[in-house]
C-alpha positions as CSV (number, residue, x, y, z in Angstrom):
1,M,14.7,-10.6,-19.4
2,E,14.7,-7.1,-17.3
3,S,11.7,-6.2,-15.4
4,M,10.3,-2.6,-14.8
5,I,9.5,-1.5,-11.5
6,I,6.4,0.8,-11.5
7,L,5.6,3.0,-8.7
8,N,2.7,5.4,-7.8
9,E,0.3,3.3,-9.9
10,L,-1.4,0.8,-7.4
11,S,-3.1,1.5,-4.2
12,Y,-6.1,0.5,-2.4
13,F,-7.7,-2.4,-3.9
14,G,-10.7,-3.3,-1.6
15,K,-13.5,-5.2,-2.9
16,R,-12.0,-4.6,-6.5
17,K,-9.0,-6.6,-6.2
18,E,-9.9,-9.3,-8.7
19,E,-11.1,-6.8,-11.1
20,I,-7.5,-4.9,-10.9
21,F,-5.9,-8.3,-11.1
22,S,-8.0,-9.3,-14.2
23,N,-6.9,-5.8,-15.9
24,L,-3.3,-6.2,-15.3
25,D,-3.4,-9.5,-16.9
26,N,-5.2,-8.2,-19.9
27,R,-2.6,-5.4,-20.3
28,F,0.9,-7.3,-19.7
29,G,-0.3,-10.9,-19.8
30,E,-0.9,-13.6,-16.9
31,R,2.1,-14.4,-15.1
32,E,4.3,-11.0,-16.9
33,W,3.4,-8.9,-14.0
34,S,3.6,-9.2,-10.0
35,L,2.5,-7.3,-6.8
36,K,5.6,-6.4,-4.8
37,W,6.4,-3.7,-2.3
38,F,9.4,-1.0,-2.5
39,I,11.0,-0.8,0.7
40,K,14.3,1.1,1.2
41,N,15.1,1.1,-2.4
42,E,14.6,-2.6,-2.7
43,I,11.9,-4.9,-4.2
44,C,10.4,-6.9,-1.3
45,E,7.4,-9.4,-0.9
46,Q,4.2,-8.8,0.9
47,S,5.6,-10.7,4.0
48,E,8.2,-8.2,4.4
49,A,5.6,-5.4,4.2
50,I,3.6,-7.3,6.9
51,K,6.4,-7.0,9.2
52,H,6.7,-3.5,8.9
53,Y,2.9,-3.2,9.4
54,E,2.9,-5.4,12.3
55,N,5.8,-3.5,13.8
56,S,4.0,-0.3,13.8
57,Y,0.9,-1.7,15.7
58,F,3.6,-3.2,18.1
59,E,4.9,0.3,18.8
60,F,1.6,2.0,18.8
61,L,0.0,-0.4,21.7
62,K,3.4,-0.6,23.8
63,N,3.4,3.0,23.8
64,N,-0.2,3.8,24.1
65,G,-1.1,1.9,27.5
66,A,-4.6,3.7,27.8
67,V,-5.6,2.2,24.3
68,L,-4.1,-1.1,25.0
69,E,-5.9,-1.5,28.7
70,W,-9.3,-0.1,26.9
71,L,-8.9,-2.9,24.2
72,I,-8.2,-5.9,26.1
73,N,-10.8,-5.2,29.0
74,N,-13.6,-4.5,26.3
75,A,-12.7,-6.5,23.1
76,G,-13.3,-10.3,23.2
77,E,-12.1,-10.5,19.7
78,V,-11.3,-7.8,17.0
79,Y,-12.4,-7.8,13.1
80,D,-12.4,-5.5,9.9
81,N,-15.0,-6.2,7.3
82,D,-16.7,-9.5,8.5
83,I,-17.2,-11.0,11.8
84,S,-15.5,-13.9,10.0
85,N,-12.0,-12.4,10.1
86,I,-11.6,-13.9,13.4
87,K,-11.1,-17.1,11.8
88,S,-7.5,-15.9,10.3
89,G,-6.3,-16.0,14.1
90,L,-2.5,-15.1,13.6
91,D,-2.3,-16.0,10.4
92,Y,-2.1,-13.1,7.7
93,S,-2.5,-15.8,4.6
94,I,-6.0,-16.4,5.8
95,Q,-8.2,-14.2,3.6
96,E,-11.8,-15.5,3.5
97,C,-13.4,-12.2,2.2
98,S,-13.1,-10.5,-1.0
99,A,-11.2,-7.4,0.7
100,T,-7.9,-8.3,2.2
101,H,-7.6,-7.7,6.2
102,L,-4.7,-7.1,8.3
103,Q,-5.4,-4.9,11.2
104,D,-7.2,-7.7,13.2
105,I,-4.6,-10.0,12.5
106,A,-1.8,-7.6,13.6
107,V,-3.5,-6.7,16.8
108,R,-3.7,-10.3,17.8
109,N,-0.3,-10.9,16.8
110,V,0.9,-7.9,18.9
111,L,-0.9,-8.9,21.8
112,K,0.5,-12.5,21.9
113,K,3.9,-10.5,21.7
114,L,2.8,-8.2,24.6
115,G,1.7,-11.7,26.6
116,R,-1.9,-10.0,26.6
117,T,-5.1,-11.4,26.0
118,F,-8.7,-10.3,25.2
119,K,-10.9,-10.0,28.3
120,G,-13.8,-8.2,27.0
121,D,-17.2,-9.5,26.3
122,H,-18.0,-8.4,22.6
123,P,-16.0,-8.2,19.1
124,I,-14.9,-4.9,18.5
125,Q,-14.6,-3.8,14.8
126,I,-11.6,-2.0,13.5
127,R,-12.6,-0.1,10.3
128,G,-14.4,3.3,9.6
129,S,-14.8,6.3,12.0
130,N,-18.1,4.8,13.0
131,S,-16.4,1.5,14.1
132,E,-15.7,1.3,17.9
133,G,-12.2,0.5,17.2
134,Y,-11.6,3.4,14.8
135,I,-8.3,4.4,17.0
136,L,-6.6,1.2,15.6
137,N,-7.8,1.7,12.1
138,P,-4.4,1.7,9.8
139,G,-5.2,4.8,8.1
140,Q,-5.0,6.3,12.1
141,V,-2.1,4.3,13.7
142,S,1.3,6.2,13.0
143,F,3.7,4.1,11.0
144,Y,7.0,3.6,13.0
145,R,9.4,4.6,10.2
146,P,7.6,7.4,8.5
147,E,10.8,8.1,6.4
148,I,10.6,5.0,4.3
149,I,7.0,5.9,3.4
150,L,7.0,6.8,-0.6
151,P,5.4,10.2,-1.6
152,S,2.3,9.6,-3.0
153,N,-0.2,12.3,-4.6
154,I,-3.3,9.9,-4.0
155,K,-6.4,11.7,-2.3
156,S,-7.2,9.2,0.2
157,W,-8.8,8.5,3.5
158,W,-5.7,7.7,5.4
159,K,-3.1,9.9,7.0
160,N,0.2,10.6,5.2
161,D,2.1,9.1,8.0
162,S,0.1,6.1,8.6
163,V,0.4,2.3,8.6
164,E,-2.1,2.3,5.6
165,A,-0.1,5.2,3.7
166,F,3.1,2.9,3.9
167,Y,1.2,-0.3,2.6
168,Q,-0.5,1.6,0.0
169,H,2.2,4.1,-1.2
170,N,5.3,1.6,-1.3
171,K,3.1,-0.8,-3.6
172,A,5.2,-1.8,-6.7
173,L,4.4,-3.4,-10.0
174,V,6.9,-5.3,-11.4
175,V,6.5,-5.8,-15.3
176,N,8.4,-7.4,-17.7
177,S,9.9,-5.1,-20.0
178,S,8.6,-6.8,-23.1
179,S,5.2,-6.2,-22.0
180,L,5.3,-2.7,-21.8
181,S,4.8,-0.3,-25.0
182,L,6.0,3.0,-24.2
183,T,6.6,6.5,-26.3
184,P,9.2,8.6,-25.3
185,E,8.0,12.0,-25.1
186,I,9.4,14.5,-22.7
187,E,13.2,14.8,-21.4
188,C,13.1,16.1,-17.7
189,P,16.1,18.9,-16.7
190,N,17.8,15.9,-14.8
191,G,18.0,13.6,-17.7
192,D,14.9,11.3,-16.8
193,I,12.8,10.8,-19.6
194,I,8.7,10.6,-19.4
195,F,7.3,8.2,-21.6
196,R,3.5,7.9,-22.9
197,Y,1.6,5.0,-22.2
198,N,-2.0,6.6,-23.5
199,K,-3.6,9.7,-23.2
200,Q,-4.7,9.1,-19.2
201,M,-1.2,7.8,-18.2
202,Y,2.5,8.5,-18.6
203,Y,5.5,7.1,-16.9
204,R,8.6,8.8,-15.7
205,L,12.1,6.6,-16.1
206,L,14.4,7.5,-13.5
207,K,17.8,8.2,-15.0
208,G,20.1,5.2,-14.8
209,S,17.5,2.9,-13.3
210,N,14.8,0.5,-14.1
211,I,12.1,2.3,-12.2
212,L,9.1,4.2,-13.7
213,K,7.2,6.5,-11.6
214,M,3.4,6.7,-13.0
215,I,2.3,10.1,-13.5
216,K,-1.5,11.4,-14.7
217,G,-1.3,12.4,-18.2
218,K,-2.4,15.8,-17.3
219,H,0.1,16.7,-15.1
220,A,2.9,15.3,-17.7
221,R,1.5,17.6,-20.5
222,R,1.2,20.5,-18.1
223,L,4.9,20.0,-17.3
224,I,5.9,20.2,-21.2
225,N,3.4,23.4,-21.6
226,S,4.5,25.4,-18.4
227,D,7.9,24.8,-17.9
228,K,10.5,25.3,-20.6
229,S,13.2,23.2,-19.0
230,Y,11.1,20.0,-19.8
231,K,11.5,19.3,-23.8
232,R,9.5,17.5,-26.2
233,I,11.3,14.7,-27.7
């Protein structure tokens, strides 16, 4: 059965990951949807997204010697949301907290690739603006290939060209088409069709593809009311 690829709907989960996944189960049915990443027009697993994530940290630390030297001379380890993050070591699959942490694991892997080790006397947190390692926050570190970051209107705490922007903007929700109940409502000038899911959420089907882009209901309705080239079906 054909699957539909939904972009622009999923973003930062934080501690709400289980709640969000439960809501998706209720909407589409268990095992009727999956979380993927849309990278260079291909659907990819999380492992592929993490390769790009880590590559960005590699390029950042390789090209910012002052930051690298500060890090290895001050940090005995790094962590994100809890000191227990250190137990993950180099393994991204070890996620012991409710919120996913990747930046600390990426830094450890990059140091190994560079042949460097921590020499500091305390663990450094890589998190918010008040954390000692904020310069290594994924929302601050530039993504090494910004051209593959999907555009998004989401208001966020990360920079538009950052590692976090790539990780969040390129998330894709893959759903069995039979699990989607959509009503065609607007024909776009280029032939795309905008479907209504509910009052708050619409989907734009890109012509000749199985890709849907989520649009907030108010934005979709604004199109039909303000631009005569968008025609109501």
